[in-house]
Phi, psi and omega in degrees: 000131176209155177252124181276174183300339178270012179066030174261137181270125177249124184235126172272098190297337179287344181265354185238042180299134178061046177231162175237140178246126178247125181239126178188142176056043179059030177230149178233130176234141177233138180213158178286146171270130178288158183291316187225054179222157175274132182249129180237131175257116183271142177229158174214122182053042176078008180244143178293132181251332181168173178239134183232141178246138177233114184292326182075165180235126175249143179225000000 
C-alpha cells in the first residue's frame, strides 16, 4: 500500500489478506482483522477515532 504524489492510494490486494483499511481526514490506517472477534470502527464528528475488538463470550 502506498500513496503517490497525487494523493492516490495504491493497494496490492493480494498482499493485504484479512485486513481493514480506514480512510479519513487525509489519513490512512491499516490493521489486521482478528479471526473470531467483533471489530468496531469508532468515529466522532465524521472522523475516524479508532478500531476496537471485542472477543465476546460463548458458553
